N, C-alpha and C positions, 0 to 999 in steps of 0.2 A: 504494500500500500504506500503511495507517495506520502511524504511528510505533510502534516498540517502545522503551519508555523504561526506562532504568536510572537510578534515583535512588540516589545513594550519598553517604555521609558519612565523611569522614576524621577518625577519633576520635583527636585529638592535643592537644597543649598549646594554650593560648589564643593566638590570632593566630599560628598556625604556630610558627615557631621563635623568635618575638620575646618570649615569656614562658615562665616555668616553671610557670604555674598551670593548673588544670583546672576553673575555674569554669564554663566553657562545657560541659564534659563532664557535670558534675553537674547544672546547671540547664537547659542547652539541650537535652540529650537527651530528657528527658520531654516537652518541648514539641514536638519533632519527632515523637515517637511518638504524641502526641495527634492531630496532623494526619494522619499516616499511617493511624492507626486510624479516624478519622472518615471518611477518604476510601477506606478499605479497599484500600490499595495496598501492595505489598511494597517493600523497599529493602535495600541492602547497606551494612553498617557496617564500615569498615576500621579496626581498632584497632591502635595501636602497642602493642608488648608491655608497655611501662612503664605505659601507661594501663590496660590490661587487668589487670595484676597489682595495681596500686594501687587500682582501682575495680571489683572483681569484680561488685558489685551492678549496675553499669551494663551490663556484658556480659550478665548474666542477664536483665535486664528487656528488653533488645533481643532476645535469643534467645527468651524466653518470649512475646514479642509476635509471633513468627513470622517475624522478619527474619533475613537472613543475616549472620553474623559472619565477617569476613575479617581479613587482616593488613596492616599499614601500616609495616613495619620495627619495630625495637626501640625506638629513641628519636628517631624522625623524622629519622634520618640520611640522607644522600644515598648511595644504593647504585648509582646508574647514572652515565651520562656527564653532565658539566656542559654545559648548553645555552647558558648565558649567565652572566657573572660576578655573584655576590652576595657582599657583604662578609661574611667570616667563615664562609661556607658552602663546605666542601670535601667531596669525595667520599671514601668509604672506599677503601682499596687493593683492587685486583681480587681479591687472594688472601684478603682479609677478608670479601668479600661473601657467599659461600656460608655461612660460619660464622655470621655475624650474622643472616642470614635464617633459618637453622635455629634459633637461640636465640630469635628473635622469634616464629617459628611455634610453638615449644614453649610459650612464655609465654602466648600467646593460647589455645592448645589446653588447657593445664592449667586455665585458668579456665573455658573453655567446656565442657570435658568431652567434646569431640568434635573431629574433624578439621576443619581449615579448608582450603579449596581455592581461595580467591580472594584476590588481592593487588592493591595499588596502591602504587607508589613515591611518596614525597614529591616534590612539585613536578612530578610527571610526568617525572622524570629517570630514564629506564630505560637499559638497555644489553643487549647480547647476553650478556655474562657474567651479568647478573642473571637474564635469562629462562632461560638454561640451568640456573642454580641452582634456580630455581623449578620447572623441569621435573623435576629430580632429586628435589626434595622432594615431588613428587606434586600440585602445584597444577594445576588445570584451567582457571583463568581469571586473566588479568592485565589489569586496567583501567588501564593506564599510558600507552599510546600517545598523545602530544600531537598531535592533528591540526593545531593552529595552527602547529606548528613544522615537522613533516615533510610534511604536506599531501598525502600519497599514498594512505593507506588509509582509505577512507570507512567500510568495513564490517568487522566482526570477521573475523579471519584467523588461520591457524596460521603462526607465524613460523619463519624459518630459524635453524638453530643457528650460522650464521656471520654473520648480519645480522638482528637482531631486527625491523628495519623492513621486511624483505622477506618474502614468502610462502615457506614451507618445509614441513617434515615434522614439526615438533614437535607433541606432543599438546595442549599448552596453547593456549587460545584467547586471542588478543590483542584487546582491546576498545578501539577508538579513543574518545577523549573529544571531545565536540562542539566544533566551531569553525565560524564563518561564513566560508567561503572566498570568498564573493561580494563581500566588501567590499575596498576598496583599503587595504592595511595601511600605516600610517605608522611602524611600529615595525620595527627591523632584524631582530627575531626573530619577528615576527608575533604578538606577545602581544595586540594589540588584536582579533585574530580569536577568541581564547579568550574565551568569554562569561561566565566567572566573574569577579566576583560580581554581574553585571548584575541578576539577579532581585531582589537586595537593594538595590543602590544606585540603580537606575532603575525597578524594578518588574517584575512578571511579564509584563506586556504588552510591555515593551521587549525582554525576552529572547525572548518568543515571536515577535516580528517577525523576529528573526535566524534562528530555527528555521524559520519559514515561508520565508525566503529560500533555505534549503538543501533544502527538500522536493523541489522540481523537479530539483535536482542529483542526488539519489539516484534519482529516477524515471528521468531521462534516462540514467543509467549502468546501469539495470536492477539496482540493488542494494537490499537490504533497508534500511529507514530505522531504524537503531538509534541512538537519541539517548542518549548516556551523559553525565550531568551530575554534577559533584562539588560538595559543600558541606561544611560543618564545624559541629560542635555549638556552637562559640563564637560563630558568627554569630547564634545564636538566644538569646543572653544578652548584655545590654548590655556592650560592651567599653569600657574607659577610653581616653581620648585621650592619656594620659600614664602611663607605667609606670616606677616607681622601683625600681631594683635596688640591691644593695649597692655596686656599682662604677659604675653609669651610670644615666641617665634616658633612656628611649626614648619617642619621639613617633612612633607608627606613621603611615604615610601615610593620608590621610583616607579613601580608599576601603576600607581595611581595617576601619575601625570605623563607617563611615556606615550608619545604619539597622540596626545590630545590635540584637537583642532582639525586641520585639513586632512591629516592622515586618517583619522577616524571616519571622516565623511567619505573618503575614497573607499575605505574598507567596508563600510556599511553598504555602499552601492555594490561592491563586488560580492559581498555575502548574499545579497538578494539575488544577484545573477546566478550564483552557484546553486541556490535553492531552486531557482527556476529551471536550471539544467536537470534537476532531479524531479521535475514535474510537481513541485510543491504548490500547495494552495496556502494563502495567507488569510488570517482571520483576526478577530478581536476577542477579548475575554468574554464580553457579553454574548457574542455570537456563539462562542463555544458552549456557553451555558444554555442558550436557546436550543442548540442542536445536540444536547448532551446524550440523548438516548442512543444515538449512533456511536458515541464514544465510550459509554460505560456499559451498554447492554442492559 
């Protein structure tokens, strides 16, 4: 079966949580839209509420171009379970989760002028509490499941209300994010199986070689080949190697800033062309949820 590809972009502060700026949102988003328009493929853009409220024009140009607008929390906070320690990164309290998701959802919807039905958690750190809250808010798709970490759900599934990583009866569709499970991981958390940001740091062909590794795995399991890939607008605008704040100077790891800007634009275009060579179809998170019977059986 040819791949079904979900291209998605997490619309957040530059370099994730390491800056407070939105240069990538402002300058990288139009470059992404140009590539998608030229290739005539749809995508999902997950906005944090703060980004949507502060940059309503960006939300509108995404929506006007025919792409899906989803939610990515309020301020890029961690609303799920911690998978591995990161300095200064703490999760919100379980009792805070539902409220913050409601406020974030409202912030994006106020700008969009329509309901949002798709979500992704920052860092792919989800939880049962988070998924239950999304279900109550009427979300139909959650593109959070980190295949590199849990390694169990290759295809979209309906999660359980007592364990979001297991199949159950919730209406929301959980969409796993691509990882190459055929490689021998040398990381205790399996992070080297997660293929972001290989398209940028090594090139589209390097990423596609890992996707090609997995195609027989889906086929052997009799599962639909749904390839969910996440990127960020700041990757499409040159990011600095040194960021000065009022209280500190940050030197991001090299892979975070390598080939950001024009190289990322070129490689995104090349990646789409490689998928088309494999007869792939492109979709959005909400459309996956609308047609989930064919995906989950």
